[in-house]
C-alpha positions as a LaTeX table, in Angstrom:
\begin{tabular}{lrrr}
\hline
Residue & $x$ (\AA) & $y$ (\AA) & $z$ (\AA) \\
\hline
Gly1 & 8.81 & $-8.72$ & $-19.50$ \\
Phe2 & 11.50 & $-9.43$ & $-17.05$ \\
Phe3 & 10.22 & $-6.65$ & $-14.71$ \\
Ser4 & 6.78 & $-8.13$ & $-15.08$ \\
Met5 & 7.97 & $-11.44$ & $-14.03$ \\
Lys6 & 9.76 & $-10.08$ & $-10.88$ \\
Ser7 & 6.62 & $-8.24$ & $-9.78$ \\
Gly8 & 4.61 & $-11.18$ & $-10.30$ \\
Gln9 & 2.57 & $-9.68$ & $-13.30$ \\
Phe10 & 2.77 & $-12.82$ & $-15.29$ \\
Asp11 & 0.00 & $-11.85$ & $-17.62$ \\
Lys12 & 1.85 & $-8.90$ & $-18.70$ \\
Ala13 & 5.08 & $-10.83$ & $-19.00$ \\
Ile14 & 3.40 & $-13.29$ & $-21.34$ \\
Asp15 & 1.91 & $-10.55$ & $-23.31$ \\
Arg16 & 5.33 & $-8.90$ & $-23.73$ \\
Phe17 & 7.31 & $-11.87$ & $-24.40$ \\
Asn18 & 4.79 & $-12.89$ & $-26.92$ \\
Lys19 & 5.29 & $-9.48$ & $-28.72$ \\
Val20 & 9.12 & $-10.21$ & $-28.61$ \\
Cys21 & 8.49 & $-13.54$ & $-30.50$ \\
Ile22 & 6.37 & $-11.54$ & $-33.09$ \\
Phe23 & 8.70 & $-8.56$ & $-33.54$ \\
Asn24 & 11.95 & $-10.38$ & $-33.18$ \\
Pro25 & 11.55 & $-13.99$ & $-33.79$ \\
Ser26 & 15.26 & $-14.68$ & $-33.96$ \\
Phe27 & 15.37 & $-13.96$ & $-30.05$ \\
Ser28 & 14.65 & $-17.60$ & $-29.20$ \\
Asp29 & 15.20 & $-16.88$ & $-25.58$ \\
Ala30 & 11.84 & $-15.30$ & $-25.44$ \\
Lys31 & 10.22 & $-18.66$ & $-25.88$ \\
Tyr32 & 12.16 & $-19.84$ & $-22.76$ \\
Tyr33 & 10.81 & $-16.94$ & $-20.84$ \\
Leu34 & 7.29 & $-17.52$ & $-21.93$ \\
Gly35 & 7.66 & $-20.94$ & $-20.68$ \\
Glu36 & 8.78 & $-19.70$ & $-17.17$ \\
Ala37 & 5.90 & $-17.11$ & $-17.19$ \\
Tyr38 & 3.50 & $-19.88$ & $-17.94$ \\
Glu39 & 5.10 & $-22.13$ & $-15.37$ \\
Ala40 & 4.69 & $-19.36$ & $-12.70$ \\
Lys41 & 0.96 & $-19.24$ & $-13.47$ \\
His42 & 0.81 & $-22.98$ & $-13.07$ \\
Asp43 & $-0.14$ & $-23.34$ & $-16.81$ \\
Val44 & 1.79 & $-26.62$ & $-17.48$ \\
Ser45 & 0.36 & $-27.20$ & $-21.01$ \\
Asn46 & 1.66 & $-23.85$ & $-22.20$ \\
Ala47 & 4.87 & $-24.11$ & $-20.23$ \\
Lys48 & 5.72 & $-27.29$ & $-21.75$ \\
Lys49 & 4.70 & $-25.88$ & $-25.11$ \\
Tyr50 & 7.27 & $-22.97$ & $-25.06$ \\
Tyr51 & 9.82 & $-24.91$ & $-23.33$ \\
Ser52 & 9.52 & $-27.37$ & $-26.22$ \\
Leu53 & 9.69 & $-24.70$ & $-28.69$ \\
Tyr54 & 12.83 & $-23.23$ & $-27.16$ \\
Ser55 & 14.40 & $-26.71$ & $-26.99$ \\
Glu56 & 14.24 & $-26.92$ & $-30.80$ \\
Thr57 & 16.49 & $-23.98$ & $-31.10$ \\
Leu58 & 19.25 & $-25.35$ & $-28.81$ \\
Thr59 & 22.36 & $-26.93$ & $-30.24$ \\
Asp60 & 23.84 & $-27.83$ & $-26.99$ \\
Thr61 & 23.08 & $-31.43$ & $-26.09$ \\
Glu62 & 23.45 & $-31.08$ & $-22.29$ \\
Ser63 & 21.30 & $-27.90$ & $-22.43$ \\
Lys64 & 18.63 & $-29.64$ & $-24.38$ \\
Asp65 & 18.70 & $-32.68$ & $-21.88$ \\
Leu66 & 18.30 & $-30.28$ & $-18.89$ \\
Leu67 & 15.46 & $-28.60$ & $-20.49$ \\
Lys68 & 13.74 & $-31.86$ & $-21.37$ \\
Lys69 & 14.02 & $-33.07$ & $-17.66$ \\
Lys70 & 12.39 & $-29.82$ & $-16.66$ \\
Ile71 & 9.54 & $-30.34$ & $-19.19$ \\
Glu72 & 9.11 & $-34.01$ & $-17.68$ \\
Asn73 & 9.07 & $-32.67$ & $-14.18$ \\
Leu74 & 6.36 & $-30.08$ & $-14.65$ \\
Lys75 & 3.21 & $-30.76$ & $-12.88$ \\
\hline
\end{tabular}
């Protein structure tokens, strides 16, 4: 997924990160990367969805707050 992101192939990245979520659900970072991929595609609704899902896995208050601000600033 990372290489797809770097080359601007966001649909491929989304497909690959979704597969990671299915096959390795404990790797919660995949939800963050899905948020990034959707954000890059200007799909704000899905970006917010996956950032929020990732936020639920965070235990660090500061990181949660930063992500919350990121979600609020998406347009």
